[in-house]
Every structure is written in structure tokens, then in C-alpha cells.
KEGU-483179 format. One record per residue: residue in three letters; y negated, z, x of N, C-alpha, C, O in turn. Coordinates in pm, 1 decimal, always signed. Layout:
<atoms>
(atom ALA; (Y; Z; X); (Y; Z; X); (Y; Z; X); (Y; Z; X)),
...
</atoms>
This chain:
<atoms>
(atom MET; (-12118.3; +29643.8; -8521.0); (-12196.6; +29718.5; -8341.7); (-12088.2; +29812.7; -8295.9); (-12011.7; +29875.2; -8369.3)),
(atom ALA; (-12092.9; +29814.3; -8148.3); (-11994.2; +29945.5; -8124.7); (-12067.9; +29976.9; -7979.7); (-12164.7; +29919.4; -7930.0)),
(atom TRP; (-11989.4; +30087.7; -7928.5); (-12061.5; +30175.6; -7840.3); (-11957.0; +30149.2; -7701.9); (-11838.7; +30116.4; -7692.9)),
(atom THR; (-12018.8; +30167.5; -7643.5); (-11948.6; +30218.3; -7493.9); (-12039.6; +30355.7; -7437.0); (-12162.1; +30356.7; -7424.3)),
(atom TYR; (-11938.9; +30479.2; -7404.3); (-11997.1; +30605.6; -7375.9); (-11938.9; +30675.7; -7262.5); (-11834.1; +30628.5; -7218.6)),
(atom ILE; (-11974.4; +30752.4; -7221.3); (-11918.6; +30840.6; -7121.7); (-11965.3; +30954.9; -7158.2); (-12075.8; +30977.4; -7207.5)),
(atom LEU; (-11852.7; +31053.2; -7126.2); (-11821.9; +31239.9; -7184.3); (-11820.4; +31292.5; -7024.1); (-11759.0; +31234.3; -6934.7)),
(atom ARG; (-11888.0; +31395.3; -7009.5); (-11872.1; +31489.2; -6939.4); (-11753.7; +31597.1; -6980.0); (-11770.2; +31671.1; -7076.9)),
(atom CYS; (-11629.4; +31601.8; -6897.6); (-11553.8; +31710.6; -6919.7); (-11572.0; +31811.5; -6867.8); (-11651.1; +31825.6; -6774.5)),
(atom SER; (-11467.6; +31948.3; -6942.6); (-11511.7; +32090.2; -6875.0); (-11476.0; +32092.3; -6766.1); (-11535.1; +32179.6; -6702.6)),
(atom ASP; (-11369.8; +32009.8; -6680.4); (-11378.8; +32027.3; -6541.8); (-11463.8; +31968.6; -6463.9); (-11449.2; +31986.6; -6343.0)),
(atom GLY; (-11565.5; +31890.4; -6507.5); (-11680.7; +31818.6; -6454.7); (-11618.5; +31659.3; -6428.1); (-11690.7; +31584.0; -6362.7)),
(atom SER; (-11530.2; +31624.5; -6461.2); (-11464.9; +31476.3; -6481.4); (-11568.3; +31415.0; -6538.1); (-11671.6; +31473.2; -6571.1)),
(atom PHE; (-11538.8; +31253.4; -6557.3); (-11596.6; +31182.6; -6659.4); (-11515.0; +31085.2; -6736.4); (-11449.9; +30999.9; -6676.1)),
(atom TYR; (-11514.7; +31092.1; -6853.5); (-11455.7; +30983.3; -6946.1); (-11504.1; +30870.6; -7008.3); (-11595.5; +30883.2; -7089.8)),
(atom VAL; (-11461.7; +30771.8; -6985.5); (-11551.9; +30656.7; -7014.5); (-11472.3; +30587.6; -7124.1); (-11352.2; +30568.6; -7104.9)),
(atom GLY; (-11535.3; +30544.5; -7249.2); (-11461.6; +30506.6; -7385.4); (-11549.0; +30417.5; -7439.8); (-11667.2; +30407.5; -7406.9)),
(atom SER; (-11482.6; +30340.2; -7538.3); (-11588.3; +30261.9; -7644.3); (-11523.7; +30274.9; -7783.8); (-11409.3; +30318.0; -7798.4)),
(atom THR; (-11614.3; +30229.8; -7900.6); (-11565.8; +30256.1; -8033.8); (-11651.0; +30202.2; -8100.4); (-11755.3; +30167.7; -8045.0)),
(atom ARG; (-11629.6; +30177.7; -8249.2); (-11730.0; +30160.1; -8344.7); (-11787.9; +30281.6; -8387.2); (-11910.3; +30282.9; -8400.0)),
(atom ASN; (-11738.0; +30360.6; -8406.0); (-11824.9; +30458.8; -8476.6); (-11827.9; +30575.3; -8377.9); (-11739.1; +30660.5; -8373.7)),
(atom LEU; (-11959.8; +30573.5; -8280.8); (-11956.5; +30713.7; -8205.8); (-11956.1; +30812.7; -8239.8); (-11899.2; +30889.1; -8161.9)),
(atom GLU; (-12002.0; +30864.8; -8342.8); (-12021.2; +30983.3; -8414.5); (-11883.0; +31034.1; -8470.1); (-11860.8; +31154.5; -8456.4)),
(atom GLN; (-11802.8; +30968.7; -8521.5); (-11647.7; +31009.6; -8549.7); (-11591.8; +31015.6; -8412.4); (-11534.3; +31120.4; -8383.1)),
(atom ARG; (-11598.0; +30926.3; -8327.4); (-11523.4; +30944.3; -8199.1); (-11525.9; +31074.2; -8123.5); (-11440.1; +31146.6; -8073.2)),
(atom LEU; (-11686.2; +31076.5; -8137.0); (-11709.1; +31230.0; -8083.3); (-11643.6; +31354.5; -8118.1); (-11602.9; +31446.0; -8046.6)),
(atom ALA; (-11642.4; +31338.5; -8237.6); (-11607.0; +31473.8; -8348.8); (-11452.7; +31486.0; -8316.8); (-11393.2; +31593.7; -8322.0)),
(atom GLU; (-11389.5; +31358.4; -8281.3); (-11263.3; +31340.4; -8270.8); (-11192.4; +31413.3; -8105.6); (-11093.9; +31482.2; -8079.4)),
(atom HIS; (-11308.3; +31350.6; -8021.2); (-11308.0; +31420.5; -7870.6); (-11328.8; +31566.2; -7896.3); (-11244.9; +31646.2; -7854.8)),
(atom ALA; (-11418.6; +31600.6; -7951.7); (-11412.3; +31768.5; -7961.1); (-11321.9; +31840.1; -8034.6); (-11301.3; +31958.2; -8006.9)),
(atom ALA; (-11258.8; +31779.6; -8134.0); (-11113.8; +31865.1; -8215.0); (-11035.7; +31843.4; -8110.8); (-10979.9; +31950.7; -8087.9)),
(atom GLY; (-10996.3; +31752.9; -8024.9); (-10880.9; +31726.5; -7940.7); (-10772.2; +31662.3; -8061.7); (-10654.0; +31689.1; -8083.7)),
(atom VAL; (-10858.7; +31574.6; -8123.0); (-10705.4; +31489.4; -8220.1); (-10701.0; +31357.9; -8101.3); (-10613.6; +31272.7; -8117.1)),
(atom VAL; (-10783.4; +31346.9; -8000.4); (-10767.2; +31200.6; -7945.5); (-10664.5; +31273.8; -7801.1); (-10702.4; +31366.6; -7729.7)),
(atom SER; (-10528.6; +31198.2; -7789.5); (-10433.6; +31231.2; -7703.5); (-10478.3; +31143.1; -7579.8); (-10517.5; +31026.5; -7582.9)),
(atom GLY; (-10461.9; +31233.4; -7460.8); (-10472.4; +31200.3; -7374.8); (-10545.2; +31257.4; -7276.1); (-10496.6; +31365.8; -7243.8)),
(atom TYR; (-10680.6; +31216.3; -7191.1); (-10760.2; +31280.6; -7068.0); (-10826.8; +31402.4; -7145.4); (-10798.8; +31519.8; -7120.9)),
(atom THR; (-10918.2; +31361.1; -7241.8); (-11006.9; +31442.7; -7281.3); (-10902.1; +31555.9; -7367.9); (-10937.6; +31673.8; -7370.3)),
(atom GLU; (-10809.4; +31526.5; -7418.1); (-10725.2; +31671.1; -7491.0); (-10714.7; +31806.2; -7434.8); (-10700.4; +31907.6; -7503.0)),
(atom THR; (-10722.4; +31802.2; -7307.1); (-10684.4; +31920.4; -7238.8); (-10798.9; +31956.5; -7117.6); (-10786.1; +32037.4; -7025.7)),
(atom ARG; (-10906.3; +31875.4; -7146.9); (-11035.2; +31869.1; -7065.1); (-11157.3; +31914.2; -7155.8); (-11272.6; +31891.9; -7118.8)),
(atom ARG; (-11129.1; +31978.0; -7275.4); (-11239.2; +32009.7; -7392.2); (-11305.2; +32144.3; -7345.4); (-11227.4; +32221.8; -7289.8)),
(atom PRO; (-11436.7; +32185.2; -7358.6); (-11523.2; +32086.3; -7465.8); (-11570.6; +31996.9; -7359.0); (-11582.4; +32019.0; -7238.5)),
(atom VAL; (-11594.7; +31893.2; -7427.0); (-11657.1; +31762.6; -7350.7); (-11809.4; +31752.3; -7434.3); (-11851.6; +31813.8; -7532.3)),
(atom GLU; (-11874.8; +31636.8; -7341.4); (-12007.1; +31650.8; -7352.6); (-12072.7; +31475.9; -7349.0); (-12050.4; +31407.6; -7249.0)),
(atom LEU; (-12138.9; +31428.1; -7447.2); (-12172.7; +31311.2; -7455.3); (-12283.0; +31304.8; -7359.3); (-12376.8; +31380.8; -7383.5)),
(atom VAL; (-12293.7; +31215.9; -7235.3); (-12389.8; +31211.4; -7155.4); (-12427.1; +31078.1; -7117.8); (-12496.5; +31057.0; -7018.2)),
(atom TRP; (-12389.0; +30997.0; -7184.6); (-12447.1; +30827.0; -7190.1); (-12378.7; +30753.1; -7297.7); (-12264.6; +30774.6; -7338.6)),
(atom ALA; (-12470.7; +30653.5; -7343.1); (-12381.8; +30568.1; -7461.3); (-12472.7; +30439.2; -7465.0); (-12590.7; +30444.1; -7430.4)),
(atom TYR; (-12427.1; +30353.1; -7497.5); (-12482.2; +30187.9; -7482.2); (-12442.9; +30137.6; -7612.9); (-12322.6; +30125.7; -7636.1)),
(atom GLU; (-12519.2; +30110.1; -7691.1); (-12485.6; +30012.0; -7785.9); (-12462.8; +29874.1; -7779.5); (-12542.6; +29824.8; -7699.8)),
(atom THR; (-12383.2; +29784.7; -7832.4); (-12375.1; +29660.6; -7806.4); (-12354.9; +29590.4; -7952.7); (-12323.4; +29646.5; -8057.7)),
(atom GLU; (-12379.7; +29464.4; -7932.0); (-12354.4; +29381.6; -8057.4); (-12220.3; +29380.9; -8110.6); (-12193.2; +29415.5; -8225.6)),
(atom ARG; (-12124.6; +29335.0; -8012.5); (-11987.6; +29299.5; -8054.8); (-11903.5; +29408.7; -7968.9); (-11944.7; +29471.9; -7871.6)),
(atom VAL; (-11769.4; +29415.1; -8032.0); (-11644.7; +29506.0; -7979.2); (-11627.0; +29466.7; -7847.6); (-11626.7; +29549.1; -7756.1)),
(atom ASP; (-11609.7; +29327.1; -7827.2); (-11545.8; +29287.3; -7713.9); (-11645.4; +29333.8; -7609.5); (-11606.7; +29385.6; -7504.8)),
(atom GLU; (-11783.2; +29313.9; -7640.0); (-11876.6; +29351.1; -7505.8); (-11857.7; +29512.6; -7483.7); (-11850.0; +29553.0; -7367.7)),
(atom ALA; (-11850.4; +29601.0; -7587.0); (-11824.7; +29742.0; -7534.8); (-11702.0; +29748.4; -7462.6); (-11711.3; +29814.7; -7359.3)),
(atom CYS; (-11563.4; +29687.9; -7491.2); (-11477.4; +29708.1; -7438.0); (-11471.9; +29686.7; -7284.9); (-11423.3; +29758.4; -7197.4)),
(atom ALA; (-11557.0; +29527.3; -7275.1); (-11575.3; +29489.0; -7130.3); (-11646.1; +29586.4; -7040.7); (-11611.4; +29605.6; -6924.1)),
(atom LEU; (-11744.9; +29646.1; -7098.2); (-11869.1; +29721.6; -7044.0); (-11778.1; +29845.6; -7028.0); (-11810.4; +29898.9; -6921.8)),
(atom GLU; (-11655.1; +29930.4; -7101.2); (-11588.8; +30019.0; -7075.4); (-11498.1; +30002.7; -6930.6); (-11494.3; +30077.1; -6832.6)),
(atom TRP; (-11438.2; +29894.5; -6954.3); (-11371.6; +29858.8; -6808.3); (-11441.3; +29834.5; -6697.1); (-11405.0; +29882.9; -6589.9)),
(atom GLN; (-11543.0; +29761.9; -6706.9); (-11619.3; +29766.8; -6563.7); (-11672.5; +29911.2; -6519.4); (-11659.1; +29954.1; -6404.8)),
(atom ILE; (-11730.3; +29976.3; -6616.5); (-11753.0; +30127.4; -6551.7); (-11644.2; +30223.2; -6531.9); (-11667.8; +30325.7; -6468.0)),
(atom LYS; (-11525.5; +30200.7; -6580.7); (-11428.7; +30269.5; -6528.7); (-11386.6; +30241.6; -6364.2); (-11346.0; +30326.8; -6285.2)),
(atom GLY; (-11403.7; +30130.7; -6344.2); (-11404.1; +30101.1; -6213.8); (-11491.0; +30113.4; -6119.6); (-11478.6; +30067.0; -6006.2)),
(atom TRP; (-11606.8; +30192.2; -6171.8); (-11710.0; +30236.1; -6050.0); (-11703.1; +30408.1; -5995.9); (-11667.4; +30505.0; -6062.9)),
(atom SER; (-11740.9; +30405.6; -5881.1); (-11699.7; +30547.5; -5815.3); (-11781.7; +30637.2; -5899.5); (-11868.4; +30590.7; -5973.5)),
(atom ARG; (-11759.2; +30756.5; -5891.8); (-11820.2; +30863.4; -5933.3); (-11992.4; +30857.1; -5920.9); (-12075.9; +30878.6; -6008.8)),
(atom ALA; (-12009.6; +30822.9; -5791.6); (-12159.5; +30827.9; -5747.9); (-12216.9; +30733.3; -5835.5); (-12316.5; +30776.2; -5893.7)),
(atom LYS; (-12181.5; +30608.4; -5864.3); (-12226.1; +30501.5; -5961.6); (-12240.3; +30566.8; -6079.2); (-12350.5; +30563.5; -6133.9)),
(atom ARG; (-12140.9; +30631.9; -6134.3); (-12149.0; +30685.2; -6260.6); (-12276.6; +30759.7; -6301.3); (-12342.6; +30731.9; -6401.4)),
(atom ILE; (-12299.0; +30837.4; -6231.7); (-12377.1; +30956.5; -6193.4); (-12523.5; +30859.2; -6212.6); (-12585.7; +30860.2; -6318.9)),
(atom ALA; (-12556.6; +30795.6; -6120.5); (-12665.1; +30664.0; -6117.4); (-12649.7; +30646.6; -6244.6); (-12734.9; +30712.6; -6304.2)),
(atom LEU; (-12577.0; +30585.2; -6320.0); (-12612.1; +30549.5; -6438.5); (-12655.2; +30636.9; -6554.1); (-12737.9; +30608.3; -6640.7)),
(atom ILE; (-12593.5; +30735.0; -6542.5); (-12584.0; +30855.9; -6636.5); (-12750.0; +30871.9; -6616.6); (-12813.8; +30848.2; -6719.2)),
(atom GLU; (-12827.4; +30908.6; -6499.4); (-12943.5; +30959.5; -6465.5); (-13040.7; +30851.6; -6507.9); (-13161.3; +30873.9; -6518.7)),
(atom GLY; (-12988.7; +30741.9; -6530.1); (-13110.6; +30627.9; -6532.7); (-13193.5; +30582.6; -6414.7); (-13310.4; +30544.0; -6414.2)),
(atom ARG; (-13088.0; +30598.8; -6291.2); (-13120.1; +30531.5; -6184.3); (-13070.7; +30395.0; -6151.0); (-12994.6; +30375.6; -6056.1)),
(atom PHE; (-13100.9; +30329.3; -6205.3); (-13077.9; +30182.9; -6228.5); (-13099.4; +30086.2; -6092.4); (-13036.4; +29984.4; -6063.8)),
(atom ALA; (-13193.5; +30141.5; -6028.0); (-13211.8; +30072.5; -5873.2); (-13111.4; +30121.0; -5767.1); (-13093.4; +30061.0; -5661.1)),
(atom ASP; (-13039.8; +30247.0; -5807.0); (-12954.3; +30267.4; -5724.0); (-12803.6; +30190.0; -5743.7); (-12713.6; +30191.9; -5659.8)),
(atom LEU; (-12799.4; +30126.7; -5866.0); (-12670.7; +30075.1; -5883.9); (-12617.5; +29981.4; -5792.6); (-12503.4; +29989.9; -5747.2)),
(atom PRO; (-12727.8; +29859.2; -5754.6); (-12655.8; +29763.3; -5651.7); (-12612.0; +29826.5; -5540.6); (-12504.9; +29787.1; -5494.4)),
(atom PRO; (-12677.8; +29929.7; -5477.4); (-12643.6; +29938.6; -5324.0); (-12497.0; +30049.6; -5340.7); (-12437.4; +30082.6; -5238.1)),
(atom LEU; (-12457.7; +30091.6; -5455.1); (-12363.9; +30172.0; -5486.3); (-12224.2; +30093.7; -5510.5); (-12112.5; +30139.1; -5535.3)),
(atom SER; (-12265.3; +29971.1; -5496.0); (-12149.4; +29832.1; -5576.9); (-12101.0; +29790.9; -5452.8); (-11998.2; +29723.7; -5444.0)),
(atom ARG; (-12185.4; +29835.5; -5328.8); (-12120.3; +29771.7; -5214.4); (-11981.9; +29841.3; -5144.5); (-11972.5; +29964.0; -5142.7)),
(atom SER; (-11883.1; +29761.9; -5091.3); (-11751.1; +29821.5; -5047.0); (-11815.4; +29919.1; -4963.5); (-11913.8; +29917.6; -4889.5)),
(atom ARG; (-11722.7; +30011.7; -5000.7); (-11718.5; +30098.4; -4859.7); (-11672.7; +30116.9; -4766.8); (-11692.8; +30213.6; -4693.2)),
(atom SER; (-11576.5; +29997.3; -4744.5); (-11513.9; +29981.5; -4618.1); (-11571.5; +29874.4; -4527.2); (-11545.4; +29858.0; -4408.0)),
(atom LYS; (-11654.9; +29804.0; -4604.4); (-11792.2; +29739.9; -4519.5); (-11898.6; +29782.8; -4467.2); (-11955.3; +29844.9; -4557.1)),
(atom PRO; (-11974.4; +29787.6; -4353.3); (-12069.9; +29866.3; -4335.6); (-12223.2; +29778.1; -4387.7); (-12243.5; +29657.9; -4370.1)),
(atom VAL; (-12296.5; +29854.4; -4439.4); (-12417.0; +29810.4; -4525.0); (-12520.9; +29770.6; -4359.5); (-12554.3; +29850.1; -4271.6)),
(atom ARG; (-12546.2; +29630.2; -4368.3); (-12638.5; +29575.2; -4245.3); (-12765.1; +29603.9; -4313.7); (-12778.3; +29590.1; -4435.3)),
(atom GLU; (-12890.4; +29657.7; -4207.6); (-13010.6; +29675.5; -4226.3); (-13091.6; +29598.2; -4181.3); (-13211.8; +29616.6; -4200.4)),
</atoms>
């Protein structure tokens, strides 16, 4: 089993990650022992997590979400799944009605 997760950082930004042990990884983020993005943006808060069967699935989902806009990440966190497809549309192409 593995997890993909989103943290809200103290500056309001989001961090997306994946791990085999969610509780341990959250403790590491909280303690500041994970070098990189969250190290200087503590405290962090878990706002979304999804468990997968395999590690490669969790990693693939992590990279997919990392490519999303902030608005789309917020829709996912809030459980507004119907809003996800419209938020996937290119910003450079006008939406036809």
C-alpha cells in the first residue's frame, strides 16, 4: 500500500508527495527533517490523502497532481470532483458553450 498526499504549508502553498508510510512521512514533514520545499514552510497540514495498492500508482498520481493548477488542487481537496474536468481545459483555448 502507498499514499499520495497534499499538504497545505504555512505560506498557503501546497506540497504534493507520495509515501509508503503516511503517518511517518507527516511526522518527518512536521519535524522539518524532510529537506526541500516544506522545510522552510512549516507548519504543514494534511489536507488530502489517497491510498493506492502500489507505490508506482501513488507516484504516478503525485506527478499528475503536481501538474495541476492551484484551482484544480483546491477542487480535489474540497471534494468537488465535477469541477475537475472543466479545470483541466487549457487556459489558452477559449471554452465553447
